[in-house]
N, C-alpha and C positions, 0 to 999 in steps of 0.2 A: 470261350467267349461269353456264352450264356451265363455261366456261373459267375464270371467277373462282373457282368452287368447286374446280376441279382445282388452281389455283394455291394456294388455301388448304390443300388437302390436301397439296401438296408442302411448304408451309411447316411444317405440323404434323409431317410426316415428318422434316424436317430437325431440328426441335426434339427429336423422339424420339431421333434418332441422336446428337445432342449430349448428351442426358441419359444415354443408354446408355453413351456413351464416358466419362462422368463417374461411372459406376456408380450412377446414380439410376434404378434399374430400374423402380420404381413409376411415376415420372414418364414414363419412356420408354414404358411400356406404355399409359399414359393417352393420350399424344400419338399413338401409333400407332393406338389405337382411334378417336380423334377424326379422324385422317386418313382412316379408312375411313367413318365415319358422316357426316362433313360432306358427302359427295357424294350423300347420299340424295335431296337435292332437285334434283339435276341432271336436266333434262328429257330430254336425249338419252340414250336407253337404251343405245345401242351404246357411246357414250363412257363411260358409267357402268360398263358391263360390262367394257370394256377396262381401265379404271382399277382395278376390283376385282381383275382378274386380275394386274395389275402388283403390286398390294399383296399379294396372296396369295403370289406368288413372293418378294417382299421379306421378308415375315414369316417364311416358311419358312426362308430363308437366315439370318435373325436368330434362329432357333430359338423363334419365337413361334407354335408350332403351333396354339394355340387361336385366335389372330387369323387365321392362314392359313385355318383351317377356316371361320371366319365370312366371310372375303373370297371364298373360292372358292364357298361356298354361295350368296352373292349373285350371283356371276358365272353360276352354273348357273341360278338363278331368272330372270335376265335373258336367258340363252340361250333359255329356254323361251318367254318373252314375245316375243322376237325371232324365234322359230321357226328358230333357227340350229342345226340338228341336227349339222352338222359340228363346230362349236366345242363343242357340248354334250358330245360323246363324249370329246374330249381333256380337257375340264374335269372330267368325271366321273372320268377316270383320275387326274387330279391330286387330286381329292377322296379317292379310294380310297387314294392314296399317303400322304396326310396321316394318314388313319386307320391305315394300316399302320405309319407312323412312331410314332404314339401308342400302338400296341399294341392298337388296337380291331379285333381279328382278324375277328370276325363281320361288322362293318360293312364292312370293307375287302373281304372275300371276296364279300359280297352285291353290293357296288358293281361289282366287276370282272365278276362273272357277269352283272349287268344290262347292262354295257357290251358284253360279247360278244354277247348276244342282240340288243341294239339295232343294233350295227354289222353283224352278219351279215344282218339284215333289210334294212339300207340298203346292203349290199354295200360297206361301208367296212372292207376287209380289213386295212389297216394298223393302225387303232386296235383292231380285234378281236384282232390278233396281240399288240399291246402289253398289252391287258387279260388275254389268255390266259396270257402269260408271267408277268405279275405274280401272277396267281392260282396258277399253277404253283409259283412260289417259295414262296408261303405254304402251299400244299398239301404240298409236299415237307417244309417245316419242321415241319408238324404230323404227319409220319410216313407219309403215304399216297404212297409213291413211284410206285405204278402209276398213280394218278390224275394225279399231277404230270407224269409222262412222257407220258401221253395228251394233256394240255393243251399240252405243249411241241411234240409232234408236230402238233397242230392249228395251233399258231402258225406253224410252218414251212410248213404247207400253205397257210395264209392268205397268207403272204409270197410264195408263188409267184404269187399273183394281184395283189399290190401290193407293190412293193419298199419296204422300210423298213429301211435298213442298221443303224441303231442298235439297233432291236429284234431284228433277225436275229442280230447279234453277241452280244447279251445272252442270247438264246435258246440259241444254241450253247454258250456258256459254262455256262449253267444246266443244259443237258442233260448235259454232261460231269460236272458235280458231282453231279447227281441220280442218274445211273447209278452213280457210284462209291459214294455214301453210302446209296443205297436199293436196291442190288442189282438194277439194271436190265440190259437187254440190252446187252452191251458193244459190239455193232455200232453202236448208236445214238450212243454216245460217240465211236467211231472216225469215223463219218460226220461228226459235228460237228467233230471235230479236223481232218479233211481240209478241210472247208468253211472253217474259220477260216484255215488256211494258204493256201488259194487266194484267198479274197476279202477277208480282213481282216488281212493281214500288217502293215499300218501301225499297227494297234491293239495289236500284241503287245509291250506294254511288259514290262519285267523283272518287274513285280508280277504281271501276267497270266500270264506263263510260270511263275512260281513257284507260282501258285495252281493251275495246271492240269497241270503236268508229272507229278506223282505219280498223280493219278486217271486221267489219260489213258494213261500207260504201263501201269498196272494193267489198264485196259480193253483195250489193244492185246494184251497177253499172253493174256488170256482169249479175245479174238477169234481170235488165231492158233492157239490150241488147237483151236477149232472149225473154223477154215478155214486149215489149214496152207499156207504158201507155200514154193516151192522154195528161195528165198533170203530168209529173214525179215529179215536185216539190210538187204539191198538194198530190200526192200519198205518197210521203215520209213523209210529215207532218201528214197525216192521219194515216198511219200504223206504223211509227217509230218516233213519236214526241220526244221521249227521246234521239234520236240521232240527229235529224234535228230540234232542237228547235229554232235555230236562222234563 
């Protein structure tokens, strides 16, 4: 029964894709919604949860945020029934990200704060760091640089307890930007710049370099004013060669 419903869901999904490709957007949205609701009768809760998550990711990629929200909400409800607390944390982060994308700031912030609390209690430091960094981004955007930097420092602390490279890289990038635009301690930006060069050189695309070069160089100059080095040029090349390569 469950496999039959999943097959039906796949068929409806393909109909929706075909309709969207033909610019029949109302028909596409209806087929996508039916692809989600047709699995409601599936008796296997885990299979239904996993399918809901797949659909949530698909809908988000197709910019159907409203359907993504319905799908991830169903996945969260099923996580709770299954008492799958590990999956619940990551799915709540997904839920918060959809609200963030929709501009539902209060709901997103509340979700990320809830995830941090849940994860710290469960000693799930990787997801705690992800939620803390996401919350920091929103907090910085709203103008509270000090609170955002505190959240980012918390994230980095959590990551010393559980490695999560994707989150760590994003956290360092966000720290550099937040220090620059919210007048934070330049040493924090410099520390993040050094960490990126040491641990994430393979992620330093041209776009990332362009994004970070100016704020990081500004932080370096402010840092060296407070902590002068005998040979500033040599210090820059030694610690931040990816910024001072010329």
